[in-house]
N, C-alpha and C positions, 0 to 999 in steps of 0.2 A: 504493499499500499503506501502511495506517495502523496505529498501534499505541496501545492504551490500556492503561495499568497503574495499578493501585490496590493499595495495601496497607494492611491493617487489622490492629490487635491484636485478639484475641478472649480475654477472661479465663475460659478454660474449658479443661479437659484435651483433650489431642489425641483420644482416644477419643470423645469427645462431639461435638466439633466435625466430625470425620471422618464419624462416623455420620450426622449432619445433612446434611452436604454431598454424600454418597454416596447419598443417598435421594431419586430424581428427583422424588418428589410434592411435595417441600419448595420446589422452585424457585417454585412459584405464589406463597408468602408473599415471596419475594425480588424479586417482579416489581411495578412499579407497576400500581395498578387499572386506570388508563386504557388499558393494553396489552391488556385483555381476554384475559389468556394462559390458554390451555388445553391441557393434556397430553391428546393423543389415544390415547396407548398407551406404557406403559412398565412393565416388571416392578419390584416395589418396591425390588430392590437393585441397584446400578449394577454393570457388569461390561464387561471390554474387548470391544469388538465390538458392544455394545448399541446398538441404534438407537431413538431416543426422537422421536415425532412431537408436534408442537405446533401450534397456531393461534395467531396474535397478530394484533394490529391495529397496522398500520404507518403509518396515517394515517385521519383521520376516514372512517368507512363503507368503509375497506379493510382486510380481514383476509386474510392469507395462511398458507399452510401452510409449515412448517418442519421439516425432518429433519435431525437430528443423530446422528452416532455417536460412542461413547466410544472414542476412538482409543488411549488409553493410560492404564494404570491402576498406581500403585504405592501399595499399601494404606497408609492413613495419612500418605501423603506427597504426592501429586499425582494428578491426572487432567487428560485434555484431551478436550474435545468439539470436533467439527469438523462443520461444515455439509456435509451432503450434498445438500439440496435446499432453497432458500429465498430470501430476498431479496438476499444478498450474493453476490458472485463469489466471495469467499474469507471464511471465519469460522472462526480456528482460536483456541479459547480454553482457556488454560491455568490451573489451579486450583492453587496450592501452598500446603502447609500445613506450617510448620516450628515444631516446639516451641520456646518460650523460656520464660524465667522468668515465671511466673504466668500462662502461657497458651498461646496459638497465634498466629504471625504468618501470616495468609492474604495471598497475593498473586494476585491476577487479572491475566493479560494476554492481551489480545485482539489478534490479528493480523487485519486485515480488508481488504476491498477491495470497492469498489461496482462494478457493471455501468455500462456507457454512457461509458466514457472521458472525455473532457472533461466532458460533462453530469453523469456521476456525481460528478467532483470537485467541480463547482459545487453540486450538491445536497448533498454531504458538508459543504462549507463553510457553507452557508446552513441545513442542517437536522439532518442525521445527527450530526454531531459533538457538537452540543448535545444532541440526543435520547439518544444514548449516555451522555454524562456525567451526564445527569438520572437515567437508568436506573441508574446505578452508585451515583450519590448515594442514591437511594431504597434501594438494596441495602445500603449502608453504615448507613444508620439503621435498616432492618430486622434487620441482624445485630446491632447495638448493642442493640436491644429485646430480641431473643430471648436473647442471652446474658448481658447484665447483669442480668437477672431470676432469678439462681440463689439 
């Protein structure tokens, strides 16, 4: 089992931040282009129980389908997406939004596990760990660009 946690200050009101992150189609702008991220179906507004289907590139010439469910939602405060089908044995992604002076503190906490036991641990050490950090680094930069242009 692995955990990735990132916190970022966003200089914008909670209403604007929540609206952006609770709109599934905006996920594309937060994902590195080399992942060839594609939403296959999702209503425009997020809700508890919602299923969102994607297709992503996980390696050169390898694209997989990924299905997540919005498991929990507390309007304006947090939501959780959990993988139902996809490349991980477990993927549980918490998105927390806390109003602070001058904006919002956003925290992403991902708890995940790979398949294939020891082989999965090796793949994590050699590739997945770095890839996830690179994806969340890109996300940090994208959020800064989006919300600092007010």
